C-alpha positions in Angstrom: -7.0 -7.4 6.0 -7.7 -10.9 4.8 -7.2 -11.6 1.2 -10.2 -12.1 -1.2 -9.2 -15.8 -1.3 -9.7 -16.2 2.4 -12.9 -14.2 2.3 -14.2 -16.4 -0.4 -13.1 -19.6 1.3 -15.0 -18.4 4.4 -18.1 -18.2 2.2 -17.6 -21.7 1.0 -16.1 -20.9 -2.4 -13.4 -23.2 -3.8 -10.4 -21.4 -5.1 -8.2 -22.5 -8.0 -11.0 -24.6 -9.6 -13.7 -24.2 -12.2 -16.3 -24.3 -9.4 -15.7 -20.7 -8.4 -19.1 -19.0 -7.8 -20.0 -15.3 -7.7 -22.7 -14.1 -5.3 -26.2 -15.3 -6.0 -28.8 -12.7 -5.0 -32.3 -13.6 -4.0 -34.8 -13.9 -6.9 -36.2 -10.5 -7.7 -33.3 -8.6 -6.1 -31.4 -6.0 -8.2 -28.5 -7.2 -10.4 -25.4 -5.3 -11.6 -27.1 -4.0 -14.7 -30.1 -2.8 -12.6 -27.9 -0.7 -10.4 -25.0 0.4 -12.7 -25.1 1.7 -16.3 -22.9 -1.1 -17.5 -23.0 -4.2 -19.7 -21.3 -7.6 -20.0 -18.4 -7.6 -22.4 -17.3 -10.9 -24.1 -13.6 -11.8 -24.2 -11.7 -15.0 -25.1 -11.7 -15.8 -21.4 -15.4 -15.2 -20.7 -17.4 -12.1 -19.8 -16.6 -9.1 -17.7 -18.8 -6.3 -16.5 -17.9 -2.9 -17.8 -19.3 0.6 -17.1 -18.4 3.0 -19.8 -19.1 6.7 -20.0 -17.8 9.7 -22.0 -17.0 13.1 -20.6 -16.9 16.0 -23.1 -13.5 17.6 -23.6 -14.7 20.9 -22.0 -15.9 19.0 -18.9 -14.5 20.7 -15.8 -13.5 19.0 -12.5 -14.2 21.9 -10.2 -12.8 24.9 -12.0 -10.3 23.0 -14.2 -10.9 21.5 -17.6 -10.0 17.9 -18.0 -8.3 18.4 -21.4 -4.6 19.4 -21.0 -3.7 22.3 -23.2 -0.2 23.4 -22.1 3.1 22.0 -23.3 4.3 18.9 -21.3 8.0 19.5 -21.9 8.8 20.4 -18.3 7.0 17.3 -17.0 8.8 15.1 -19.5 12.1 16.4 -18.2 11.0 15.7 -14.7 9.9 12.2 -15.5 13.3 11.6 -17.3 11.8 11.0 -20.7 11.8 14.0 -23.0 9.7 12.0 -25.5 6.7 12.4 -23.2 6.0 15.9 -24.6 5.6 14.5 -28.1 3.1 11.8 -27.2 -0.4 12.5 -28.5 -2.9 12.9 -25.7 -4.9 9.9 -27.1 -2.0 7.7 -26.2 -2.2 8.7 -22.5 -4.0 6.3 -20.2 -5.3 7.4 -16.8 -5.7 4.5 -14.4 -6.8 3.8 -10.8 -7.7 0.6 -9.1 -9.8 -0.6 -6.2 -8.4 -3.6 -4.4 -9.3 -6.1 -1.7 -6.3 -5.0 0.5 -3.1 -3.1 0.8 -0.6 -6.0 1.1 0.0 -6.3 -2.6 0.6 -10.1 -2.6 -0.9 -12.6 -4.9 -3.9 -12.8 -2.6 -4.8 -9.2 -3.2 -7.2 -8.7 -6.1 -8.0 -5.6 -8.2 -11.7 -6.1 -8.3 -12.4 -2.7 -10.0 -10.1 -1.1 -12.5 -10.9 2.4 -13.9 -9.1 3.4 -17.0 -9.6 6.6 -19.0 -8.3 7.9 -22.4 -9.1 10.6 -24.8 -11.1 9.0 -27.6 -13.5 10.3 -30.3 -13.4 13.9 -29.0 -14.3 12.8 -25.5 -12.7 11.4 -22.4 -13.7 7.7 -22.3 -13.8 6.1 -18.9 -14.1 2.4 -18.7 -14.5 0.6 -15.3 -13.8 -3.1 -15.3 -15.4 -5.1 -12.5 -14.5 -8.6 -11.2 -17.0 -10.4 -9.1 -14.6 -13.1 -8.1 -11.3 -14.6 -9.2 -12.9 -16.8 -11.9 -13.6 -13.6 -13.9 -10.2 -12.0 -13.5 -8.8 -13.3 -16.8 -11.7 -11.7 -18.6 -11.3 -8.5 -16.7 -7.6 -8.2 -17.5 -8.1 -9.2 -21.1 -10.7 -6.4 -21.6 -8.5 -3.9 -19.9 -5.5 -4.9 -22.0 -7.4 -4.3 -25.2 -8.3 -0.8 -23.9 -4.7 -0.2 -22.9 -3.3 -1.3 -26.3 -2.5 2.3 -27.6 -0.9 3.4 -24.4 2.5 5.1 -24.5 2.1 7.0 -21.2 0.4 5.7 -18.1 -0.8 8.4 -15.7 -1.7 7.5 -12.1 -1.9 9.0 -8.6 0.2 7.0 -6.3 0.2 4.3 -8.9 4.0 3.8 -8.8 3.7 2.4 -5.3 0.2 1.0 -5.4 -1.8 0.5 -8.6 0.8 -0.6 -11.2 2.7 -3.1 -9.0 -0.7 -4.8 -8.2 -1.8 -4.9 -11.8 1.5 -6.3 -12.9 1.1 -9.0 -10.2 -2.3 -9.9 -11.4 -1.1 -10.2 -15.1 1.8 -12.3 -14.0 -0.5 -14.6 -11.9 -2.1 -15.6 -15.2 1.3 -16.1 -16.9 0.9 -12.9 -19.1 3.5 -10.3 -19.6 2.3 -7.1 -17.9 1.3 -4.6 -20.7 2.3 -1.6 -18.5 6.0 -2.2 -18.0 7.4 -0.7 -21.2 5.5 2.6 -21.2 6.3 6.0 -19.7 4.8 6.2 -16.2 3.8 9.6 -14.9 2.8 9.4 -11.2 1.0 12.7 -10.5 1.4 12.2 -6.7 5.2 12.7 -6.8 4.9 15.8 -9.1 2.2 17.3 -6.9 4.2 16.7 -3.7 7.2 18.4 -5.3 5.2 21.5 -6.1 2.7 21.6 -3.2 3.7 19.5 -0.2 5.2 22.6 1.5 2.0 24.6 0.9 -0.7 22.1 1.7 -1.4 20.0 4.8 -2.2 16.9 2.7 -1.5 15.7 -0.9 -4.2 13.0 -1.0 -6.1 13.2 -4.2 -9.2 14.4 -2.3 -7.3 17.2 -0.7 -5.7 18.2 -4.0 -9.2 18.2 -5.7 -10.5 20.6 -3.0 -7.4 22.8 -2.8 -6.2 23.0 -6.4 -9.1 22.0 -8.6 -11.7 23.7 -6.4 -13.7 20.5 -6.6 -15.8 18.9 -3.9 -17.1 15.3 -4.3 -20.8 14.5 -3.8 -22.1 12.6 -0.8 -22.1 9.5 -3.1 -18.4 9.2 -2.4 -16.9 6.7 0.1 -13.5 7.0 1.8 -10.9 4.8 0.3 -10.5 2.7 3.4 -14.1 1.6 3.2 -14.0 0.4 -0.4 -12.9 -3.2 0.3 -15.5 -3.6 3.1 -18.3 -2.5 0.7 -17.0 -5.0 -1.8 -17.1 -7.8 0.8 -20.6 -6.8 1.7 -21.5 -7.4 -1.9 -19.8 -10.8 -1.9 -21.7 -11.8 1.2 -25.2 -10.6 0.2 -25.2 -10.5 -3.6 -26.8 -7.0 -3.3 -24.8 -4.7 -5.7 -26.2 -1.5 -4.3 -23.1 -0.7 -2.2 -21.0 -0.8 -5.4 -22.5 2.5 -6.6 -20.3 4.4 -4.0 -17.2 2.4 -5.1 -17.9 3.2 -8.7 -18.3 6.9 -8.0 -15.1 7.0 -5.9 -13.2 5.3 -8.7 -14.8 7.5 -11.4 -13.7 10.7 -9.6 -10.2 9.4 -9.0 -9.7 8.8 -12.7 -11.4 11.9 -14.0 -9.5 14.2 -11.6 -6.2 13.1 -13.0 -6.4 14.7 -16.5 -7.7 17.9 -14.8 -4.7 17.8 -12.4 -2.3 17.2 -15.3 -3.9 20.2 -17.0 -3.4 22.4 -14.0 0.2 21.3 -13.3 1.3 21.6 -16.9 -0.3 25.0 -17.1 1.4 26.3 -14.0 4.8 25.0 -15.0 4.5 26.5 -18.5 3.0 29.8 -17.3 4.4 30.7 -13.9 4.0 34.4 -14.6 0.3 34.2 -15.5 -1.8 37.3 -14.5 -1.9 37.6 -10.7 1.1 35.3 -10.3 2.4 37.4 -7.4 -0.3 35.9 -5.3 0.6 32.3 -6.2 2.5 30.7 -3.3 3.6 27.9 -5.7 6.0 30.3 -7.5 8.8 29.3 -5.1 8.4 25.5 -5.6 8.1 26.1 -9.4 11.4 27.9 -9.3 12.9 25.0 -7.3 11.5 22.6 -9.8 13.3 24.3 -12.7 16.5 24.5 -10.6 16.2 20.8 -10.0 16.0 20.2 -13.7 19.1 22.3 -14.3 17.1 25.1 -16.1 19.0 27.7 -14.1 18.1 30.8 -16.2 14.4 30.2 -15.9 14.7 29.2 -12.2 16.7 32.4 -11.6 13.9 34.5 -13.2 11.2 32.9 -11.1 13.1 33.0 -7.8 14.0 36.7 -8.4 10.3 37.4 -8.6 9.8 35.5 -5.4 12.3 37.5 -3.3 11.3 40.9 -4.9 7.5 40.6 -4.4 6.2 42.4 -1.3 3.5 39.7 -1.1 6.0 36.9 -0.4 5.8 35.6 3.2 9.0 35.8 5.3 9.6 32.0 5.3 9.2 31.8 1.5 11.4 34.9 1.0 14.2 33.3 3.0 13.9 30.0 1.1 13.9 31.9 -2.1 17.1 33.7 -1.1 18.8 30.4 -0.4 17.7 28.8 -3.7 18.6 31.8 -5.8 22.0 32.2 -4.0 23.0 28.7 -4.8 22.2 29.2 -8.5 24.5 32.1 -8.5 27.1 30.0 -6.7 26.8 27.3 -9.3 27.3 29.9 -12.0 30.3 31.4 -10.0 28.5 34.7 -9.9 29.7 35.5 -6.4 29.0 39.2 -6.8 25.3 38.3 -7.0 25.4 35.6 -4.4 27.1 37.6 -1.6 24.4 40.2 -1.1 21.8 37.4 -0.9 23.9 35.6 1.7 24.4 38.8 3.7 20.6 39.3 3.7 20.1 35.7 4.9 22.8 36.0 7.5 21.0 39.1 8.9 18.1 36.8 9.5 20.2 34.3 11.4 20.5 31.8 8.6 23.7 29.9 9.5 24.2 28.4 6.0 24.7 32.0 4.7 27.4 32.8 7.2 29.2 29.6 6.3 29.0 30.3 2.5 30.3 33.9 3.1 33.2 32.4 5.1 34.0 30.1 2.2 33.8 32.6 -0.5 35.9 35.2 1.3 38.6 32.5 2.0 38.7 30.6 -1.2 37.6 33.1 -3.9 38.2 36.6 -2.6 41.3 35.9 -0.5 40.2 37.9 2.5 40.9 35.9 5.7 39.6 38.7 8.0 36.2 38.7 6.4 36.2 34.9 6.4 37.1 34.9 10.1 34.2 37.4 10.8 31.6 35.2 9.1 33.0 32.1 10.8 32.6 33.7 14.1 29.1 34.8 13.2 28.3 31.2 12.3 29.7 30.0 15.7 27.5 32.5 17.5 24.4 31.1 15.8 25.6 27.6 16.6 25.9 28.5 20.3 22.5 30.2 20.4 19.1 28.8 21.0 17.6 28.9 17.5 19.5 26.1 16.0 18.4 22.4 16.6 20.9 20.8 19.0 21.8 18.0 16.6 22.7 20.4 13.9 24.7 22.6 16.2 26.7 19.6 17.5 27.4 18.6 13.9 28.6 22.0 12.8 30.6 23.1 15.8 33.7 21.0 15.2 33.8 22.0 11.5 33.5 25.7 12.3 36.1 25.5 15.1 38.5 23.8 12.7 37.8 26.4 10.0 38.4 29.3 12.5 41.8 27.8 13.5 42.8 27.4 9.9 41.8 30.9 9.0 43.7 32.4 12.0 46.8 30.5 11.0 46.5 31.6 7.4 45.9 35.2 8.5 49.1 35.2 10.7 51.2 34.0 7.8 49.9 36.7 5.5 50.7 39.5 8.0 
């Protein structure tokens, strides 16, 4: 997609000078303030248009309240900054941008920036609009003032998209980006870790529908249409198409604290009433295993494999995850029965682990030979991908030869 600069040049606008002009609607046609509930905000760099609204703390996005109430300690560990759990919620900033393209270069502009924070017993959402590059300095200055208290930035795919583009725009004006020295929590990555194996898509719209039980109104517009609607506005001066963009951005921002509430609650309360029906119990157990919280992960994964409601595929994955916790703890007496169960379902890793443990820890070459042969049978069967079989066969043959030699020497 062409940059805003090229679009504006095609409209006869001169870039890089004081002669930049925003669209001039026909006399009598609606203006921004006629269409949107916003106002012009003065900054040292001129005026910028801001729509501001407050959501009460008990507002729900679907079935989930927007005010997080559970401890954020697990998420802080996952982010790699334990200090996150001690940051007051009014120091969290939730941010989403609408841009003129996906390239991310200096010719890509963030024409609408939505930022929300908990303020005065409400969730304050400000949406900063830029009609053309001449107003960008004012837009960024107003945004920076709103961001001033931020200690944590929360986004959805912001690590790859929103934050790099905002930082680029601040640097383009010679300003140090205000978002570089704060904790960044990208909810997309956390959501993927917990739900990518359970859901077909982890787009924010899909997550809203699947997890928050929230469906957007018909006022919404697909993200890929946003830039086109903005360019329509540039060409005609009619701000009417912007209402769909504002609603889209509004929902993107307001869904984030609700999603943070849901994720923090599930991580802090995996055994909530009815947890047996929650398919996310397995990824939550894996989450804590990844963090090195092995005791809690063991408790969660034990529930996964003991529940009669667990589907076979999740049961087998739970066996594997739990068995490797026991292996790490050197609790082989607990790991062996799990590997034997998994091997009975044709899981080749389990046969290999049994061969290893019987050779190196239990000093039983005959048992190690038995499980190596079992692994070889699986390798030569039809259920293993060919590339994996070809990778494992030489290793297994070498192991078998070594075990046979060791067994002969011990006889």
